[in-house]
C-alpha positions, 0 to 999 in steps of 0.5 A: 806680626808678633806671636803670643805664646799662650802656653807660657804667658798668663797674659795670653790667657787674659787676652783670650778671656778678654776676647771671649768677654767682648764677644759675649757682651754683645746681646742681641735684642728682639727687633720690633719692626716687621721682618726685623726679628734679630741680628745674628752676630757670629762668634768669630775670633778677633781679627789680628788687628783688633787686638788692642789689649796685647800686654805690652800695649796695655802696660805701656798705656797704663804706665803712661796714664798713671805717670801723667796723673801722678798715681802709683796704682791703677785707680785712674784706669779703673775709674776712667773705664767705669765712666765710659761703661756708665755712658754706654749703659745710658746710651743703651738705656735710651735705646731700650726706651725707644724700642719699648715706645715703638713696640707700644705704638705698633701694639696700639695700631694693631688694637685700634684703628682710631688712634690720633696721629702725633703732632708734627710741625712739618709732616705727619705720616699717614696713609697706605704708603706706610706699613704702620704710619704711627709707629714710623712717626714715633720711631722718626721722632725718637731718632731725631731726639736721640740718635748720634753718629760719630764720623771717623776723621782718619783718611784723606779725600778724595778716597775718604770723606768725599764721593761723586755727586754726579751720575749714577753713584751720586747718592754715595757722594751726597750722603758723605757730604751731608754727613760731613756737614751735619749738625743734628746727628753728627757728634764729635764725641765718640763716647756719646755716639750710637753708631760709627761711620766709616767714611770711605767711598768705594767709587773713589777707591775704584776711580783712583786706585783701580787700574783699568788694564791690570784690573786688580781688585785687591786695591779694595782689600788693601784700602778697607783692611788698612782703614779698619786696622787704623781705627781699631787700633786708635779707638776702642769702639770697633773692638767693643762691639766687633763692628756691630755698631759701625756702618759703611755706605756704598752705591757702587756695584762693588760696595758689597765686595768691599766688605768681604775682606774684613769678616766683622765688617761683612757679618756684623756691621751695618752695610748700607747698600744700593746693591741690596741683593738677598742672593749675595748675602745682603741681610735685611736684619742688619743691612740697609737698602737705599735708593740709587739716584742718577744726578745726570748734571749734578743738580738737584733742582727741577727733578720732580714733577709730571704731567696730569693723568689726563695727559699720560697717553703712554701705557708703559715706557722703558729705555735702556741697555740689554744687560743683566739677566732680566732686560734681554727677555723684556727687550726680546718680547716687547722691543718695538712691538707694541704702540702702548708699551714703548720699550726701547734699547736705544731711545730714538733721536728727538725723543726726550727721556724725561718727557716720556717718563712724564707722559707714561702711566707706568714706568718699567724698572727692570734690574740690570747687571745689579738689582738696583736701578735709578729708574725707580727714583726717576719714575717716582720723581716723574709721578709715574707708577714704577713697575718693578721687575727684579729678583731677590732685591730688598727695596729701599726703606721697606721697613716702613714703606708699603711698596704695594701701595705705589708700585706694581711688582712683576716677576720675570716669568710674567714679562710676556703678560706685561701688557695684560697685567697693566691693562688689568689695573682698574682706573680706581686702582691706578688712581690710588697708585698714582696718589701713592707715588705723589705722597711717597715722593718726599722720602726720595727727594734730595734737598741741599741742605737736607730736610726732614723726612727726605732721602737723607733722613730716611737713610739715617732712619734705616741705620737707626732701625738696625742699631735698635736691633742690637744691644751692646 
């Protein structure tokens, strides 16, 4: 890479000043959702590949544009830059209006409990499953009206623009597929976009590039670094915000690891992750948690539905491997030791996993190697109240959903008292929890094509909230 002699070249000084301007141009706004106070953008130096304003490049580009436009001065470039800046200002003005409206909706909710719900042709969010249904509804409608996502076209399938639509990491592939075919949020004009999607699949990188014997994790580094290098040279948007209005999405265990190698992706960008572990630097003010869905057959038909409460004869159920820091304690204390708590490491032959979910009042959802578990969504699909046993896990869509209204959270230290805790939940409490599960189910359901308020739209809404937290 060419070195710049800053002491002898005035262009080197101009480059440093330009870099400082880009950094200082990112103004972090106050967040208006609960627990989303602000995004902290560290003022780290520009990465080498984000330097698209080197003198030779800029002079060459300038001469080419002036030649094509038949001009002998830089008025064309000035006008074009001003035009782009005006479009950015309009985008930011729209976002500022959205912030104000959402803040007003929250204020009204706090001042009065009798506000009339907004009209909606499909669904009106109401009830205890939401932290603030009125503000969520306002935010959702504003998202539908304003939000635009640009998907970078660079990269070839299957590593880019493609992903698995079957098994435990299926949400990674499903979101990629839905985003590729979306006609509402996706824009083909990067100048009108609020966020920019990096469409690489960590699952596919591991599947196609990771050698199971050599086990060289550097393939992640090479792939992600090269991709950011490509788009930051070809487009101006990464450098304009230092990646703060860009997002990646991954459900693979190595999803967070894939962002380590590009500091701006790690610290600035929106990381949409299943593995939303606070102890591993997941930052809920800029990163978003989304659910892990295990599509065992790749089909999305017939996933939901459970038995009525009168037929739920099992108090609690779990079946799964003994791995991670939590499950060994659960299995040691309860495996094959209680007729009410059906805790298995290996499900006995002839017993249906899906039937057990539908017959149980509570479905035990402990973390495994990673904090996320597909059992949470499986329980919600089966209308079984999830019992969450995890540590430092940021639950999906927790910006708007009140998880206490449709789940039970048990600490690791309370595992020996698990049966007593579940037995201590009164019938009225259980009825409310069960009702909450049925109500919240719509936000976790996969539809093809996506439908309003479903899991795809909830993921997009989580990204929308993070973008509202940043002003460029």
